[in-house]
N, C-alpha and C positions, 0 to 999 in steps of 0.2 A: 248442102243441105242443110233446109232450117230443122232444129230438134222436133222431137214429137212433144208436145206441150203437155200431156201427160206423164214424158218421161222427164221433163223436167223435174216438175215439181216433189216437194221432198213430202215423201208418205210417213204420216205417224206411224210409231210402231204399236202392232198391234200389244195390247196390255195384258200381263201376265197373269190371269186369272184366279192364278192357283198361290197364289200371295197372298190374298185375304180368304177366310170363310165365304163359302159362294151364298145368296140371299135372292131371295125371289123376285125383287125388281133388279136382279144384277141384269144386264145386256149378253148375249149369247158370245164366246168367242169372237174376235173379227180373224177374218182370214189373214193370212201372214201377208206384207206388204210386197210387192216388188220387187227384184235385187236392184240395186241404186246401179246407174252405169257408172262407169271408172272416169270421174271428173278430171282424177289426175292426168287422163294423155285425152283430155278434150282441149282442142285449139279451137278459137272464136278470133273472126275476121271481121275488124269493123270497119265500116265504108263512112268514109266523112261527110256528112249533108245537116241542114237544120232539123230541129225537135220543134214539137210542136204537140200540143193538146195537155191532156189530165192524168194525173200519176195519184194514185189511193196512197201515201205510207202505212204500213203497221204499225204495229207495235217495237216498242226500243230493241234491239237485239241486245243491251247494257241493262237492260230493265228485269223482263220476261222472265227468262232463265232463273233469275234471283230472287223474285218474288216465289216463284216454284220452290227453289230451295226454301225460302221464310217460311213457306206451308207448313214444314215437316216438325216448325217449332212451336205448331197448334194441334188441337186432336178437333175431327171431324173434317167436316168438308169446305175446302176454299175453291172459289171459283176465279179462274181469272179470263177476263174478255181482252177481247184485240191484240190474242197470244201473236208473233209471228213465227209462222210455222216454217225455222230453217235448223240449219244443224247443230246448233246449241242446245235447241231446245230438244231434240233427238234426245241428243246425249245427255240433260237433265233429266229427261223420261227414262233414260236407261238409270240412272245413278239413283232416282226415289222409286222404281220399282225393285232394284237388287233392294233396297233397305227395307219393303215392305210398305209402300205406299201404292194406292193404283192411282193411275193416269188415266182421265177418258177424254176424247179428242170430241168434241160436237160441233154445232154448227156456226158459222160467223164467227171464225178463227177467237172459239173457247176452250178452254181448258178446265177439265173439275179432278181436284185433286182433292182422294179418299185416306185420309193417314188413321193407323188405328192408332185406339188407348198409348200403348206400348211398342216402341220403336227395341224390336232385337236384336238388330244387325247394325255394322256400324262401318263395313268395307265398302270402300266405294270402286266401283269393276276397274279392271286396268287399263280397260280399252277405254273408259272415259277418261282417263288422264291420257290418252296418247293424242288424242284429237283438239281437246279442248282445255283452257286454264276454270274453266266453269269448277272442277273436280274439288279444288283448293276453297270452295267457297262452302262446300259442304262441310269442312273442317268444324268451324264456329258452332253450326246449327250441331253436329251430332256432340262434343263436348258438352253441349250447353241440355240435350235430350239425354242424354246416353251417358257420358263421362268417357268416352272412347271413341277414336277415330283410326283408322287407315287411310292412307290417301296416297293414291300414286302419283308420285311427279306429273306437276300439268305441263302437258303440251299447248298446242295453238298454231298462232302465226309465228313464222319463221323468219324474225325480224331481229334477232339478238336475243340476248339473257333478258328476262323476265325473273329476275330473283324474287323471291314469297319470306324472305328473312323481315318482311315489316309484319307481313300475316303473322309468322310465327316469334314476333318478338311480344307484339301483341295479346297473342294466347300464352305465352307464359306469363306476361304479365297478372293472367287473370285466373292463373293457377295452375295452367296446362305445362306438363311434362314433355317434352318433344323427343324423341328417337329416331335420329336420319341415319344411323347406321347397322341398324338388324338385320333389314332388310331390305335387300339392293332396288333402287329406284322408288323405295316408299317412304313416307313419313306417317309413324307411329305416333299418336297423341292419347294423351289418357287425363284424365282429371278425377281420380278416386272418391276424394270429398267434394266433388263438386267444384264450380267455378265459382271465384271469388269477385265480389266489387273492386276496383283499384283507380287508379289516379294514373292516365297514362297521356304519353304525346308520342304521335305518328312521330317519325323522323322525317317523313314525306308526305302529302297531302294522298295518298292513293285511293282512287274512288274503291277499287275491291279490299284492298285491307280495312276501309274506313266500316264497310258494309258487312265485311266480315266479323268486326269486331264488334258493331251495332248487333247482329243478330245474336251473336254469343254472349253478350252482356246482357241482353233481352231474359233472359233465363238465370244468370246467375244471381249467387246470393248476393244482396246491400247493393251498393249504390256505384255506379261505375263513371267516370269522368275522361273522355277521349279529347285531347288537346288537337290541335293542327289538322284536321280532318277536310275532307273533301269538298267543295260545293261546288254540284252537280247536281242537275234536276234529276238523274235515276237515283242519286241518295235522297235527297228528298222524297221520293217518290216509295223508294222502299222502307223508309221509316214513317210515312203516312198509312202506309199497310199495316205494317207492325201496330201502328197507336191505335188501329182500326180494329186490330185482333186481339186487342189487351195488351201492349206492351207500354210502360210507362217512361216516355222518351221525348227529349226537350233539347232543340236544337237553339243555340246562343251564336248568333251572328254579330261581329263584332262593328262599331259605331264608324269607326276607320277601316278602309276599304283593303287599307295595308296590314289589316290583323288577322287573326285567324281565328275560325269557326272550332267551334265547342260542344259539343254533342253529351248531356248528361241521361244516362241511365240507370233507371231503377228497377232491380230485377222481381220479376214476376214469376210465381209457381204453375198459373196456366195460363192459355192462352184457347181461343176458339177461330174457326174458321170463318173467312169472309166474304164477298164478293168484291174484286176487283178490277179495275178497266187501267191499261197496263197502257201508259204513254207512247203518245208516240217518239218513231227511232229519229232523234235529230241527226244522227251523222246520216241516214237513209234521206231525208229531205237536204243537209249538203250536196249530197251526190246529185242528184236530179236536178237542183239547180243551177250546179256547176255547169252539167250539161247544156241545161237551155243558156246558157251563157257562154259557152265554149263555140258550142255548133254557131252562135251568132244569129239566136232566132229572135225574131221581131213581132210574130205572134204569141209567144211568150209558152213557159211551163206551168201551170196552174197543177200547186202541188196540195193537194187535201190533208188536211190534220197539220201541217204545219204551223207552228206555234213562235212567231218571232222572239217571245220572249226566253226561249230556248236556243236562238240562234243570235243572240246579237253580237257577236262580235265578226260575223260571219257576214251579217249585214251591216257592220261598221265599213269591213272591208271590200265588201263588193262595192257599195257606193263611193269609198275614196278611187275605186278602179274605173268607175263611171259605169257600172253597169247597173240596173234597174228592178226594180222588187214592189209590190202593190200590194198590202195586206188585205185581205177580203173575208166575209162569215165563211169560216170552214177552212182556209189555208190560204197561200200565197200564191202569188203570179210572181213569174220570174222572166226578166226579156230584155233584151236590148231595142235603144229608141234606133229611130229612122236616123242613120249619119252616125249613128254610134260606133266607138272602137274601144276595146278594153285599153287601160293605160295600167301601165305599173303601178302598185303602192309609194307612194313617197316614205311613208315609216317603214322600214325593218321590222319584216315578219317572224314571230316566235313562237316556238309553241311552249305551252305553258307556262306562263311567266309568272314570278313570283310578287306576289302583289304589292311591291313597294318597285314595280320595274319604272320609268319614266314611260308614260301615254302621248306624249311627244317626239319621241324619237321610236318608239314600238308600237306593234298592234298584236296581238297575244290570237290566239286561234289552238284548240284539241289537235294535242299531238295525231288524234286519228285524222285528222280534215288535213295535214299536212300534203300528204298524197295529193288528196282531191284537188287543193286550190294550187295547187303548182300546175294543174291543167291550165288553170286560169292565168298563171304566170307568163308560160309556154306561150299564149295565143297573145298576152298583151303587146303593146309598144312600151319601149323601156325596160329600163334594170329594176330586177326585183333583189332584195337581199333576205334572205331566207335562214332563218339557225334553228336547229333540233337539240331538244335543252333534254332527250331522257333516251330515246332510241337514237345511236350515231349512224346502225345498220339500216335507217329507212328510208335511204336516199337512193335503192335499187332503180325509182324509176327515171330520175334525174341521171342517173350513171346510163341509163339505157339512151336517152335522149343524146348526151355527150358522144356514145359511141356508134350514133349515127348522123351526128352535126355537132363536132367537137366543140366551135366556134359559140353554139351555142349556153356554153357552161362554163361555169369558174368555180374552184372549190375552194376553200379556205377556214383556218382554224380561229373560229369565233372566239376561242378565250384568249388570243392574243390579239384582236381587232375589239373585242366587246368581253373586258373583264370582270365589268361588276352583274353581269348576267348570272343568277343561280343556276350551277348545273346540278341536272337529277342523276346520271349517266349510270345505267344499268351493266357496263362493261366499258372496257379502253378505248374511248374515244381514238385512239393514235392508230386503229387498225380502220377506220372509217371515219368519211367526209362527214361533218356536221356542219357545216355554213357552206351556202351557195349562192352565188348571183348569178341569176338567170336572167341572159339576155333577149329578152322579147321582141319579136320582128312584126309579129301580127300572126294571123292563120297561115295565110300566103305561105309563109316561109317557111314553115315548117315540115321537114320530114316523115314517112311514114315509119313506124317504128314495130318492135318487135318485143313484148313486155311478160315474164317470166310472173305468174299467180304466185307468188309466193304467201303475199298473206291478203287478208281481206280487202284491206284498201288500194293496195298496188294492185289487185284483179280490175275494181272498180276505175282506176285511174286510166287503165288499157282502153276501158270507154269514153270516158272523159276525152282526151288525147283523142282518140281514133274517133270521132264524131266531127271534131275540126280540123284533123288531116290525114287519119286514116291509122289502123295498129292491127296488130294480133296478139293475141292473147295466149300464153302456153298455157294449160293449167288452170282449171276454175274450181277447184275444188273448196279452198277456203273463201272463194270470195264468194262460192253459191253457199258457205255455211255462215255468212251474215249478213246476205240478201236476199228477201222470201221473192224467189219468181223473177231477179234480176233480169233475165234476158226476154221473157214476156213482155213485162215492162215498159222496158227500154224499144221492144218493137211495136208496143203498144203509143208510143211518142213518135214514129217514122225513123229511128234509126234502122240501120241496115248491118244485121248483126246476121253472121252465117256461121255455125257449129260444125264441127268435124265429126261429132258422131251423128 
């Protein structure tokens, strides 16, 4: 049976009105939201079929929650528009309200955050750490505002270890003391004399670590220079928001594409609330675009709010594979031309390539896109070489296909075949394959598969593969944590999805 639409949508939690003094214009307390279904037990069956129509992409999962954290660096009221109502936003709301801020959900995906002049709480709820990595991003903000932070070890997707040492080392450089032993499962941070500006190079250009350190340095005393910073639209959006709020930040991109990005921050003592529009979620754009192509859509799927500048490497990839797109006012249409078939890319596809990698031999993509575009490779004709450089445990979707039809997947060790690639593995790669050759033979050759929804993108992969060949997704909580109304939106494009709930 199909899921009730109202039950599927994530409901914003009721604001904890006792955290701030009552005021005459404060709205009455909301009724508690209905209990959320147990999405860990939900199975979704996807039938193959061609998609068509229009889908609107909301604010970025990797941007909106971080802007909520950044709002607490300022006093007063911050308004965030185009906010995605997803699990990570719900978790971030819990964090902010526990610290003494007030979060109000308005119409048209607007969230208003009211921050008191003084934050006098510094402990992030343990439940927030269990389900999301967003908890670690509160560390820099709390140290900057209060000089203390107690953070539960962050959770989130089950795709292997996601170490936070790059965050902690940077905070140490800013003057923080880190205690990881006194309280099991927690990280205790302190900066009794306040954070101090420093000159620091990140050992890898992590976008979350870059954002955490930028937020911390914004209220530190003196000048901070961060080297080897991430180049991501979400990082740029955070910096733009902080500058509007009164921060003094300068991004320096090198003339040589192989060079490192530097960010300079002169600390300020006060910041103010602002009104910010959250950028569109490029991961969601890629998700719906891949579905249009794997389903063989000739009419196409128009994705509102999609920005070509944010998905340049993806557009380059699908062009090489004979997929088509058309940028229009307000979005991009993705489609397959009459008689056209997807073909395997000529170059090796690699996640998170370092700037000096050869563009003649490799085409780089985000690691978040790896599972998504794998559905393209499976439906294409020809062999695709795919290399993961960060999370060797992120090949669960390929294992699912190999279990169903072994001749379609071969795994290999890219450290032997591609020794010049820079790997930044977060765990021992010997336990998991991280190089694969996908022997694509077209949609007609693909079997129906079963996918365990262990992470946000793996669940989405099940839909992208399913519209081409059929699939069943076991457990959807992680997928729903990262996508707003994903089941509803795919049904709106003609996808045949059936839920067990």
